[in-house]
Structures are given as C-alpha cells and as structure tokens.
C-alpha positions in Angstrom: -29.2 27.2 28.6 -30.5 28.1 25.5 -26.9 28.9 24.1 -25.9 25.5 25.7 -28.4 23.4 23.6 -27.8 25.1 20.6 -24.0 24.3 20.8 -25.0 20.7 21.4 -27.2 20.6 18.3 -25.0 22.3 15.8 -22.3 19.6 17.0 -24.6 16.6 16.4 -25.7 18.2 13.0 -22.0 18.6 11.5 -21.2 14.6 12.8 -23.9 13.6 11.3 -23.1 15.3 8.0 -19.1 14.2 8.1 -20.3 10.5 8.7 -23.1 10.8 5.7 -20.7 12.4 3.5 -17.0 10.4 3.7 -18.7 7.4 2.0 -19.6 9.5 -0.9 -16.3 11.2 -1.0 -14.9 7.8 -0.7 -16.7 6.2 -3.6 -16.4 9.0 -6.1 -12.4 9.5 -5.7 -12.9 13.5 -4.7 -8.8 12.9 -3.7 -8.7 16.4 -1.8 -11.9 16.0 0.0 -10.7 12.5 1.4 -7.4 13.9 2.0 -8.9 16.4 4.5 -11.1 14.1 5.9 -8.6 11.3 6.5 -6.0 13.8 7.9 -7.8 13.6 11.1 -7.9 9.7 11.1 -5.8 7.2 12.5 -3.3 6.8 9.4 0.2 6.6 10.7 1.2 10.1 9.9 2.1 12.7 13.1 3.4 15.9 13.4 0.0 17.3 11.9 0.1 20.5 14.1 3.5 21.5 12.0 0.7 22.1 9.1 1.7 19.2 7.0 -0.1 18.0 4.5 -0.3 14.6 2.6 1.7 15.2 -0.8 0.5 14.1 -4.2 2.0 10.5 -3.6 0.4 10.2 0.0 -1.4 7.2 -0.4 -5.4 7.8 -0.4 -6.6 6.0 2.5 -10.2 5.2 2.0 -12.8 2.7 4.1 -14.4 -0.3 3.0 -17.8 -0.9 4.6 -19.3 -4.5 3.9 -17.6 -7.0 6.2 -16.7 -6.7 10.2 -13.8 -5.3 11.6 -12.9 -8.4 13.4 -13.0 -10.4 10.5 -9.7 -12.8 10.6 -8.9 -15.2 7.8 -6.4 -18.1 8.3 -2.9 -17.3 7.1 -1.7 -19.2 4.1 1.2 -19.3 2.0 1.2 -18.7 -1.5 -1.9 -19.0 -3.7 -1.2 -21.6 -6.4 -4.2 -20.5 -8.5 -2.9 -17.0 -8.4 -2.5 -17.3 -12.6 -5.9 -18.3 -13.2 -8.5 -15.9 -14.6 -10.5 -14.4 -11.4 -14.2 -14.3 -11.5 -15.7 -10.9 -11.9 -18.6 -12.3 -10.0 -19.7 -9.4 -7.5 -17.2 -6.9 -9.0 -17.1 -4.1 -11.6 -16.5 -5.4 -15.3 -15.4 -2.9 -17.7 -16.5 -4.8 -21.1 -20.2 -4.9 -19.7 -23.0 -2.5 -20.9 -22.8 0.5 -18.6 -25.6 2.6 -20.2 -26.3 5.9 -19.2 -23.3 6.1 -17.2 -20.5 8.8 -17.5 -17.2 7.4 -18.9 -13.9 8.9 -17.7 -10.0 8.5 -19.0 -7.2 6.5 -17.7 -3.8 8.1 -18.5 -0.6 6.3 -18.4 2.4 7.5 -16.7 6.0 6.4 -15.9 7.6 8.6 -12.9 11.2 8.7 -12.9 13.9 11.1 -11.6 12.6 13.2 -8.5 14.3 13.9 -5.3 17.4 12.8 -4.1 19.5 10.2 -6.8 21.2 7.3 -4.6 22.7 4.9 -6.6 20.8 4.3 -9.5 17.0 5.3 -7.9 15.6 8.2 -6.5 14.1 9.2 -2.8 11.9 11.7 -2.4 12.9 13.7 1.3 9.4 15.0 2.1 10.9 15.1 5.6 13.7 17.7 4.7 15.9 16.1 6.9 19.8 15.9 6.5 20.3 12.3 5.6 23.4 10.8 4.1 21.1 8.0 2.1 24.3 6.7 0.5 25.6 5.8 3.9 22.5 4.2 5.0 22.2 2.3 1.6 25.8 0.9 2.7 24.9 -0.6 6.1 24.3 -3.9 6.2 20.8 -5.4 7.1 20.3 -5.8 10.7 18.5 -9.3 10.3 19.2 -12.4 8.0 16.6 -14.6 6.2 17.1 -18.1 6.1 16.5 -20.1 2.7 14.7 -23.6 2.9 13.7 -22.6 6.5 11.0 -25.0 8.0 9.0 -21.5 9.6 8.2 -18.3 7.6 10.6 -15.9 7.3 8.2 -13.2 5.5 5.2 -12.0 6.6 2.7 -10.5 4.0 -0.3 -8.5 5.1 -2.7 -5.9 4.2 -3.7 -2.9 6.2 -6.5 -1.8 3.6 -7.4 -5.1 2.1 -10.1 -3.9 0.0 -7.9 -1.6 -2.3 -8.6 -2.7 -5.7 -7.7 -2.3 -9.3 -9.4 -2.2 -12.7 -10.1 -5.7 -13.9 -8.8 -5.0 -17.7 -5.8 -2.8 -19.0 -8.4 -0.1 -20.4 -8.0 3.7 -20.9 -11.6 4.4 -19.5 -13.4 3.6 -16.4 -17.2 4.2 -15.9 -18.7 6.4 -13.1 -19.7 3.1 -11.4 -16.3 1.7 -10.9 -15.4 1.8 -7.4 -11.9 0.6 -6.3 -13.1 -1.4 -3.1 -13.9 -4.9 -3.0 -14.0 -8.3 -0.8 -13.2 -10.0 -3.9 -9.7 -11.0 -3.3 -9.2 -11.9 -7.2 -9.0 -8.3 -7.9 -7.5 -6.6 -4.5 -4.4 -6.1 -3.3 -4.5 -9.9 -2.0 -4.1 -11.3 -5.3 -0.5 -9.2 -5.3 0.2 -10.6 -2.3 -0.8 -14.1 -3.4 2.2 -13.2 -6.3 4.8 -12.0 -4.2 4.3 -14.8 -1.8 4.4 -17.4 -4.6 7.4 -15.8 -6.0 9.1 -16.0 -2.7 8.3 -19.5 -2.2 9.5 -20.6 -5.3 12.9 -19.0 -4.4 13.1 -21.2 -0.9 11.9 -18.2 1.5 9.3 -19.6 3.1 6.5 -16.6 3.6 3.1 -16.5 5.4 0.4 -14.4 3.6 -2.6 -13.1 6.1 -5.2 -12.1 4.4 -7.3 -10.5 7.3 -9.3 -7.7 6.3 -8.6 -4.6 9.0 -10.4 -1.9 6.6 -13.8 -2.7 7.1 -13.9 1.1 8.8 -10.9 3.6 8.1 -10.3 4.2 11.6 -8.3 2.3 13.4 -7.5 -0.3 10.4 -3.4 0.6 11.5 -4.2 -0.9 15.0 -6.1 -3.7 14.0 -3.4 -4.9 11.5 -0.9 -4.1 13.9 -2.4 -6.8 16.5 -2.4 -9.0 13.2 1.2 -8.9 12.6 2.2 -9.1 16.2 -0.1 -11.9 16.5 1.5 -13.7 13.6 4.9 -13.0 15.0 4.3 -14.4 18.3 3.0 -18.0 16.3 6.1 -17.6 13.9 9.1 -16.5 15.6 11.0 -16.7 12.6 9.7 -13.8 10.6 12.0 -11.4 9.8 10.4 -9.3 7.3 6.9 -7.7 7.0 5.2 -6.4 4.2 2.2 -4.4 4.0 1.1 -4.3 0.4 -1.3 -1.7 -0.9 -2.2 0.3 -3.9 -2.1 4.2 -4.3 -4.9 6.3 -6.2 -3.5 9.5 -8.3 -5.2 11.8 -10.5 -9.0 13.3 -10.5 -12.6 12.1 -10.4 -12.5 12.1 -14.1 -8.7 11.2 -14.8 -7.2 8.2 -13.2 -3.4 8.0 -13.5 -1.9 4.7 -13.6 2.0 4.3 -13.1 3.6 1.5 -15.5 6.9 0.5 -16.7 7.6 -2.1 -18.9 9.6 -5.3 -18.7 10.1 -8.4 -20.8 7.1 -7.1 -23.6 4.5 -6.7 -20.5 3.2 -3.6 -18.9 3.6 -3.8 -15.1 2.4 -1.4 -12.1 5.3 1.0 -10.8 5.6 0.3 -7.0 6.5 2.8 -4.3 8.1 2.3 -1.0 7.5 4.1 1.9 9.7 4.8 4.5 9.0 6.8 7.7 11.4 8.7 10.3 11.3 9.3 13.7 14.5 11.7 14.6 13.0 12.6 17.9 11.5 9.1 19.0 7.8 10.4 19.0 6.5 7.4 18.0 8.8 4.6 19.4 10.1 4.3 16.2 14.1 4.8 17.2 15.6 2.5 14.6 13.9 4.0 11.6 17.3 4.0 9.7 17.6 0.3 9.8 14.4 0.2 8.1 15.5 3.3 5.6 18.2 1.1 4.5 16.2 -1.9 3.7 13.9 0.2 1.9 17.2 1.8 -0.3 18.3 -1.6 -0.9 14.8 -2.7 -2.2 14.6 0.6 -4.5 18.4 0.3 -6.1 17.8 -3.4 -6.7 14.4 -2.7 -8.0 15.8 -0.3 -10.6 19.3 -2.4 -11.3 17.2 -5.8 -12.1 13.9 -3.9 -13.8 14.6 -0.4 -14.8 11.6 2.0 -14.2 10.0 -0.3 -11.6 10.2 2.1 -8.9 8.6 5.8 -8.3 10.8 7.5 -6.0 11.0 6.5 -1.8 8.5 8.4 0.0 10.6 9.2 3.1 8.4 11.5 5.4 7.3 11.6 9.0 5.2 8.8 9.4 5.2 5.4 11.1 2.6 3.5 10.0 3.7 -0.4 11.3 7.2 0.2 10.2 8.4 0.3 14.1 7.2 -3.1 14.6 10.7 -4.7 13.2 13.7 -3.6 11.3 12.4 -5.3 8.1 8.7 -3.8 8.0 8.0 -1.7 5.0 4.7 -0.2 3.5 4.7 -0.7 -0.5 2.3 0.6 -2.8 2.1 -1.4 -6.1 0.4 0.5 -8.8 -3.0 2.4 -8.0 -6.8 1.7 -8.9 -6.1 2.5 -12.5 -3.6 0.0 -13.1 -5.3 -3.6 -14.3 -5.2 -6.6 -12.0 -2.9 -8.2 -14.4 -0.2 -5.6 -14.2 -0.5 -5.3 -10.4 0.4 -9.0 -10.2 2.9 -9.1 -12.8 4.7 -6.1 -10.5 4.2 -8.5 -7.6 6.2 -11.4 -9.5 8.9 -9.1 -10.0 9.0 -7.6 -6.6 9.4 -11.3 -5.3 12.5 -11.6 -7.2 14.1 -8.0 -5.9 13.2 -9.1 -2.7 14.8 -12.7 -3.0 17.8 -10.7 -4.3 18.1 -8.4 -1.4 17.5 -10.8 1.4 19.6 -13.8 0.4 21.4 -12.7 -2.8 
C-alpha cells in the first residue's frame, strides 16, 4: 500500500513540474528542452518509436496562453490596411527603454545549397526515402485554380496563430522579447494578410481564416484541421490550403534570422514542409501530389526570386497536409526576422503562388 501511495505522489509531482516548467521553457526559447517536451505532444510528427528527433530546421512549436482554445474569428479576405504601420500597443518595442535587461544578438544568415538538387532548388530528404524528385516535380498538379472565381480557391490559416516577429530590423533583442502575441500586426496573421492581398490582386479569390488554435499547444493541429474542414464545407471551390507559420532558429542568446534580398529590400527566407506516408500510417496516401506542389513552388520561387527559399523539409510528418493535394505548411522566416521582412516575403510568395497556380 505504501509503495502504491508513493508512486502516485511521485507521478503527480512529476506532472506538476512539467506543467510548471513548460511556459518558462517556451518563453525563454530553450530550444533543446522545448523540442524534448514538444515531441510528446500532438504536432503532426510520427514514427517517434524509431528514435527520430526534430532536426535543426524542424519548426519549434510553442504555446500561447491568453485566449480560449475555442476562439474563432470570421474568415476574411485580404486586409486593405496591411501596409499601414502596426500599433505596438501591448507588444514588445525594440526601441523602448529596457533598463536592467540582458541584451542578446540576432545573426543574419542566408540558407542555400543543402540536400538534393532539384531543378535550381534543393530538398532536404530527412526521411531517407528513395524518391525521384525530378520525376515528381514533372507530374502535373491534380487540381486547378480558376481566376476571377466567385468563390474562394485558396484558404490561408494558421495552426499557431500567435507566432510573431521582431517589431524592427535590428541586430539585437532584450530578454523580455517573447515571440508570441495576439496582436495581429506582428504575428503570422499579418503575413497571411500579405499573401491573401497579393493573390486577390492577381484574380485568385482567397479566404484568410485567422481563427486562434494555439491557446494551448496540445491539440492545435486537431483544432486547425476542424477549422479547415468547416471552411472547405462552406466554400467547396477551395483547392489550395496553406498553413502559414514562422520558425525559430539559434540559441537563447543568439537568434538566427534567414534573409535574402530582392529589389533592394531584405525579406525573410521561407521553408516549405512536405510530408510523406509511404506505409499509409496516417491516411496520407496521396503525399506525392503534395510533394509535387511543394517542388513546383520551390523551383518557381528560386527562379523568380533567387535565394528566397531554404531547402524543402521532406520527412515523416503529416500535419494537416492529408486534407487535400494542395495542402502545405510554409514557414516564413523566424522570430528574429522583422515583421516587415516577413510581410515582404508574403507579398513575394503570393506572386510565386499565382505563377504556379495559373501561370
């Protein structure tokens, strides 16, 4: 009896420590500890039993704790005020006094050749599958997008809606910088607005759903999948579904921002994630169709805007890509990129999408 009581007490104590420590780990950006914690949660990865661990380019998944998990906003099209300077109210300010705070660095890096070369671009085959990527690239898309349609053809949403960016293009950040916010002027919603506006201006009707799914980390992909299914049921013309995120690279004391330059302006590099499911463990049997779409975006982006992309991340994950052949997860920059760099990339990404979908 005593052993049983002791076991219960130890289990409860361990659970309390995990719950108590996770917000600290997230807020401080301790990537190794966070990756270990996140690996046990619902994040779209699978085959954990094989010992596979998230790579350096695996997106760091965090939690935002100030909104209820059921929060839902009405879907909207592009935000006409996207180019206005966002209000920093309630968000971090790089230029404000930070008396007594430790100051850390931001390092710029342009990611290039890494992995398998495919028609002017690269893919990192972390799955290790024997895939003829050039042949997959050459396959036609299994869906068609109509221009000037009366109903949406593209859906943009965010599983981790609160993922945010630095407010300014600076080479430092203070210890109080917490890269999560409900202020949509500084998070991935602003990037989604830029993409949606660019697509709309090119005759591709786009639905941007800013529903919050990451009020708690666990189950965020399940909740966002429900949102996508609802949007697609209400808008049967949707062919392309893009989950827009941002990554996190570097250490607690030196964040890395991936950048490239186009037209005399700095922009955040993007990374496309394309999963595989060769044994149909996740009901993602059509993964090569999604991969073909990813490779078309990758090679077109590098042709139009050289340096825009980090290598495609190809691995054993599904996220919500199983929903349709045009479903992809795209990381736009990291938490060290400025919001303007990320939005500029959103504008360029819209041009790439328009070229692939209608060009």
